[in-house]
Backbone as CSV, one residue per row, in Angstrom:
resi,resn,N_x,N_y,N_z,CA_x,CA_y,CA_z,C_x,C_y,C_z
1,MET,67.414,35.485,92.952,68.517,35.076,93.810,68.404,33.601,94.181
2,LYS,67.162,33.139,94.392,66.967,31.733,94.735,67.410,30.820,93.591
3,ALA,67.114,31.237,92.359,67.502,30.431,91.202,69.026,30.342,91.086
4,PHE,69.702,31.465,91.352,71.161,31.472,91.297,71.757,30.537,92.348
5,LEU,71.258,30.605,93.551,71.769,29.736,94.612,71.475,28.274,94.323
6,ALA,70.308,27.997,93.749,69.980,26.618,93.373,70.917,26.121,92.282
7,ALA,71.236,26.979,91.322,72.156,26.592,90.251,73.557,26.330,90.791
8,VAL,74.024,27.176,91.700,75.350,26.981,92.294,75.379,25.688,93.102
9,ALA,74.334,25.437,93.873,74.266,24.200,94.654,74.250,22.989,93.735
10,ALA,73.523,23.061,92.622,73.477,21.944,91.667,74.852,21.710,91.042
11,MET,75.560,22.784,90.707,76.898,22.627,90.139,77.854,21.979,91.124
12,VAL,77.764,22.356,92.387,78.636,21.766,93.405,78.340,20.276,93.554
13,VAL,77.066,19.928,93.611,76.686,18.516,93.765,77.155,17.707,92.561
14,ILE,76.954,18.223,91.363,77.378,17.505,90.152,78.893,17.361,90.112
15,THR,79.612,18.420,90.469,81.074,18.385,90.449,81.625,17.356,91.424
16,VAL,81.018,17.257,92.586,81.500,16.309,93.597,81.091,14.886,93.248
17,ALA,79.887,14.701,92.723,79.361,13.358,92.480,79.840,12.744,91.165
18,ALA,80.212,13.555,90.192,80.556,13.048,88.867,81.690,12.017,88.871
19,PRO,82.814,12.254,89.540,83.878,11.245,89.506,83.443,9.894,90.081
20,TYR,82.642,9.916,91.130,82.179,8.668,91.730,81.201,7.954,90.808
21,ALA,80.284,8.698,90.219,79.289,8.099,89.320,79.956,7.535,88.075
22,LEU,80.885,8.281,87.486,81.562,7.796,86.287,82.450,6.602,86.603
23,GLY,83.036,6.579,87.780,83.829,5.423,88.189,82.981,4.175,88.330
24,GLN,81.778,4.322,88.849,80.876,3.185,88.986,80.417,2.669,87.621
25,LEU,80.332,3.555,86.644,79.902,3.157,85.306,81.042,2.562,84.490
26,GLY,82.250,2.636,85.003,83.391,2.048,84.306,84.098,3.005,83.367
27,PHE,83.763,4.286,83.417,84.435,5.257,82.567,85.652,5.800,83.283
28,SER,86.762,5.815,82.592,87.983,6.352,83.162,88.783,7.040,82.067
29,ALA,89.217,8.252,82.321,90.029,8.960,81.341,91.355,8.247,81.120
30,ALA,91.877,7.601,82.153,93.119,6.852,82.012,92.922,5.664,81.072
31,ASP,91.787,4.998,81.166,91.508,3.878,80.273,91.304,4.355,78.838
32,ALA,90.670,5.503,78.670,90.418,6.029,77.334,91.704,6.510,76.672
33,GLY,92.707,6.876,77.443,93.946,7.399,76.886,95.057,6.392,76.758
34,THR,94.779,5.136,77.061,95.798,4.102,76.947,95.210,2.903,76.212
35,GLY,96.069,2.087,75.702,95.604,0.876,75.027,96.175,0.765,73.624
36,ALA,95.827,-0.308,72.959,96.361,-0.589,71.616,95.782,0.347,70.563
37,SER,94.592,0.868,70.770,93.949,1.692,69.744,94.282,3.175,69.874
38,VAL,95.158,3.547,70.778,95.519,4.956,70.956,96.695,5.285,70.068
39,ARG,96.517,6.350,69.284,97.590,6.799,68.387,98.416,7.873,69.079
40,LEU,99.712,7.727,69.034,100.617,8.728,69.605,101.429,9.340,68.477
41,ASP,100.838,10.307,67.795,101.522,10.952,66.666,102.301,12.144,67.129
């Protein structure tokens, strides 16, 4: 039971922290989906 609760807590922390961490690293889904190299077929 302790392992399950630790896993759930880790998932919550990762889910909340991921957008902030990726934003600090300069990764953005909006940037990846726009630009001259994006094909719109």
